[in-house]
C-alpha positions in Angstrom: 15.8 11.4 34.4 15.9 7.8 35.7 16.6 4.9 33.4 13.9 2.3 33.3 16.2 -0.1 35.0 17.0 2.3 37.9 13.3 3.0 38.4 12.4 -0.7 38.4 15.3 -1.3 40.9 13.9 1.4 43.2 10.4 -0.1 43.0 11.8 -3.5 43.7 13.7 -2.3 46.8 10.5 -0.7 48.3 8.4 -3.7 47.5 11.1 -5.9 49.0 10.8 -4.1 52.3 14.0 -2.1 52.2 12.3 1.3 52.8 15.1 3.1 54.7 17.7 1.5 52.6 15.9 2.7 49.4 16.2 6.3 50.7 19.9 5.9 51.2 20.4 4.3 47.8 18.0 6.3 45.6 17.7 9.8 47.0 20.0 12.8 46.6 21.9 14.0 49.8 19.6 17.1 50.0 16.4 15.4 49.0 13.0 16.6 50.3 9.9 14.6 51.2 6.5 16.1 51.9 3.2 14.6 53.1 0.3 16.2 51.3 0.7 20.0 51.8 2.8 19.7 55.0 6.2 21.4 55.4 8.8 19.2 53.6 11.3 17.2 55.5 14.9 17.9 54.3 18.0 15.9 53.9 18.6 12.2 53.1 19.9 11.5 56.6 16.7 13.1 58.1 14.5 11.1 55.8 16.3 7.8 56.7 16.0 8.5 60.4 12.3 9.2 60.2 11.7 6.2 58.0 13.6 4.0 60.3 11.6 5.3 63.4 8.3 4.7 61.7 9.4 1.2 60.6 10.5 0.4 64.3 6.8 0.7 65.3 5.8 -2.0 62.9 5.9 -5.8 62.7 5.6 -5.7 59.0 4.9 -3.6 56.0 3.8 -5.0 52.7 4.4 -2.4 49.9 2.7 -2.9 46.4 3.4 -0.7 43.3 0.1 -0.5 41.4 1.0 -0.2 37.7 1.5 1.6 35.4 4.2 3.9 36.8 3.9 7.2 34.9 7.2 8.9 33.8 7.5 12.3 32.0 11.2 13.3 31.8 12.4 13.9 35.4 8.9 13.5 36.9 7.5 10.1 38.1 4.2 9.2 39.6 3.9 5.9 41.5 0.6 4.6 42.9 1.5 2.6 46.2 -0.5 0.6 48.6 1.1 0.0 52.0 -0.2 -2.5 54.6 1.1 -2.1 58.0 0.9 -4.5 60.9 2.0 -2.6 64.2 3.8 -4.0 67.2 1.2 -4.5 69.9 -1.6 -5.0 67.4 -3.4 -2.8 64.8 -3.3 -2.7 61.2 -3.5 0.2 58.6 -3.9 0.2 54.8 -2.5 3.3 53.2 -2.9 4.1 49.5 -1.1 7.1 48.0 0.4 8.7 45.0 4.1 9.6 45.2 5.0 12.4 42.9 8.8 12.5 42.4 11.3 14.7 40.7 14.5 12.9 39.8 17.9 14.4 39.2 19.6 11.9 37.1 19.4 8.6 38.8 18.3 9.9 42.3 15.1 11.3 43.6 15.5 15.0 44.7 11.9 15.8 45.6 9.0 13.7 46.6 5.4 14.5 47.6 2.9 12.1 48.8 -0.8 12.6 48.1 -3.3 10.5 50.2 -6.5 10.8 52.4 -5.2 11.4 55.9 -8.2 9.5 57.3 -6.3 6.4 56.3 -3.7 7.0 59.0 -6.0 5.7 61.6 -5.1 2.1 62.5 -7.9 -0.5 62.3 
Protein backbone atom coordinates (compact mmCIF):
# COMPACT_ATOMS: atom_id res chain seq x y z
CA UNK A 1 0.00 0.00 0.00
CA UNK A 2 1.54 3.33 -1.00
CA UNK A 3 1.96 6.02 1.60
CA UNK A 4 0.18 9.29 0.79
CA UNK A 5 3.58 10.95 0.31
CA UNK A 6 4.75 8.26 -2.13
CA UNK A 7 1.53 8.47 -4.14
CA UNK A 8 1.72 12.28 -4.30
CA UNK A 9 5.37 12.02 -5.37
CA UNK A 10 4.37 9.66 -8.22
CA UNK A 11 1.61 12.01 -9.37
CA UNK A 12 3.99 14.98 -9.24
CA UNK A 13 6.54 13.10 -11.37
CA UNK A 14 3.93 12.36 -14.05
CA UNK A 15 2.49 15.88 -13.96
CA UNK A 16 6.07 17.19 -14.20
CA UNK A 17 6.58 15.30 -17.47
CA UNK A 18 8.91 12.58 -16.16
CA UNK A 19 6.79 9.77 -17.61
CA UNK A 20 9.51 7.20 -18.36
CA UNK A 21 11.44 8.11 -15.20
CA UNK A 22 8.25 7.61 -13.16
CA UNK A 23 8.06 4.05 -14.47
CA UNK A 24 11.69 3.46 -13.47
CA UNK A 25 11.18 4.94 -10.01
CA UNK A 26 7.68 3.77 -9.07
CA UNK A 27 7.05 0.38 -10.74
CA UNK A 28 8.19 -3.08 -9.69
CA UNK A 29 10.75 -4.83 -11.86
CA UNK A 30 8.10 -7.29 -13.12
CA UNK A 31 5.27 -4.73 -13.41
CA UNK A 32 2.54 -5.08 -16.00
CA UNK A 33 0.70 -2.34 -17.88
CA UNK A 34 -2.44 -2.91 -19.91
CA UNK A 35 -4.52 -0.76 -22.29
CA UNK A 36 -8.24 -1.47 -21.82
CA UNK A 37 -8.61 -5.24 -22.46
CA UNK A 38 -5.40 -5.67 -24.52
CA UNK A 39 -2.71 -8.15 -23.56
CA UNK A 40 -0.53 -6.69 -20.77
CA UNK A 41 2.99 -5.45 -21.45
CA UNK A 42 5.40 -7.02 -18.96
CA UNK A 43 8.56 -5.91 -17.20
CA UNK A 44 9.68 -2.47 -16.12
CA UNK A 45 12.40 -2.24 -18.80
CA UNK A 46 9.81 -3.00 -21.51
CA UNK A 47 7.43 -0.41 -20.06
CA UNK A 48 10.17 2.25 -19.95
CA UNK A 49 11.25 1.49 -23.54
CA UNK A 50 7.70 1.71 -24.87
CA UNK A 51 7.00 4.92 -22.96
CA UNK A 52 10.23 6.46 -24.23
CA UNK A 53 9.36 5.49 -27.82
CA UNK A 54 5.90 7.06 -27.50
CA UNK A 55 7.36 10.25 -26.00
CA UNK A 56 9.94 10.48 -28.80
CA UNK A 57 7.04 11.14 -31.20
CA UNK A 58 5.85 14.16 -29.21
CA UNK A 59 6.87 17.78 -28.92
CA UNK A 60 5.17 17.98 -25.53
CA UNK A 61 2.78 16.24 -23.17
CA UNK A 62 0.80 18.04 -20.50
CA UNK A 63 -0.39 15.59 -17.83
CA UNK A 64 -3.06 16.50 -15.30
CA UNK A 65 -4.35 14.43 -12.38
CA UNK A 66 -8.04 15.08 -11.84
CA UNK A 67 -8.73 14.86 -8.11
CA UNK A 68 -9.73 13.07 -6.00
CA UNK A 69 -7.41 10.10 -6.25
CA UNK A 70 -9.15 7.02 -4.88
CA UNK A 71 -7.20 4.65 -2.62
CA UNK A 72 -8.41 1.42 -1.05
CA UNK A 73 -5.54 -0.57 0.46
CA UNK A 74 -3.21 -1.62 -2.37
CA UNK A 75 -5.56 -0.35 -5.09
CA UNK A 76 -5.44 3.17 -6.51
CA UNK A 77 -7.59 4.82 -9.19
CA UNK A 78 -6.30 7.98 -10.86
CA UNK A 79 -8.22 10.06 -13.38
CA UNK A 80 -5.72 11.49 -15.88
CA UNK A 81 -5.96 13.96 -18.74
CA UNK A 82 -3.05 13.96 -21.22
CA UNK A 83 -2.67 16.60 -23.90
CA UNK A 84 -0.19 15.60 -26.60
CA UNK A 85 1.43 17.81 -29.24
CA UNK A 86 3.13 15.65 -31.85
CA UNK A 87 6.25 16.33 -33.87
CA UNK A 88 5.21 17.38 -37.35
CA UNK A 89 1.86 18.69 -36.09
CA UNK A 90 -1.25 17.22 -34.62
CA UNK A 91 -2.67 17.21 -31.15
CA UNK A 92 -4.51 14.65 -29.08
CA UNK A 93 -6.38 14.87 -25.77
CA UNK A 94 -6.62 11.62 -23.86
CA UNK A 95 -8.75 11.13 -20.75
CA UNK A 96 -8.39 7.87 -18.86
CA UNK A 97 -8.67 6.07 -15.56
CA UNK A 98 -5.55 4.27 -14.37
CA UNK A 99 -6.39 1.33 -12.09
CA UNK A 100 -3.27 0.34 -10.15
CA UNK A 101 -2.30 -2.40 -7.74
CA UNK A 102 0.62 -1.43 -5.55
CA UNK A 103 3.04 -3.74 -3.75
CA UNK A 104 4.33 -1.62 -0.93
CA UNK A 105 5.70 1.57 -2.44
CA UNK A 106 5.70 0.41 -6.11
CA UNK A 107 3.09 -0.23 -8.78
CA UNK A 108 2.89 -3.90 -9.73
CA UNK A 109 -0.09 -3.80 -12.09
CA UNK A 110 -1.72 -1.00 -14.00
CA UNK A 111 -4.66 -1.04 -16.38
CA UNK A 112 -5.87 1.98 -18.33
CA UNK A 113 -9.53 2.45 -19.17
CA UNK A 114 -10.36 4.94 -21.93
CA UNK A 115 -12.35 5.40 -25.12
CA UNK A 116 -10.03 4.29 -27.97
CA UNK A 117 -11.63 6.88 -30.28
CA UNK A 118 -9.55 9.48 -28.39
CA UNK A 119 -6.37 8.07 -29.96
CA UNK A 120 -7.09 9.79 -33.27
CA UNK A 121 -4.94 12.96 -33.42
CA UNK A 122 -6.79 16.19 -34.18
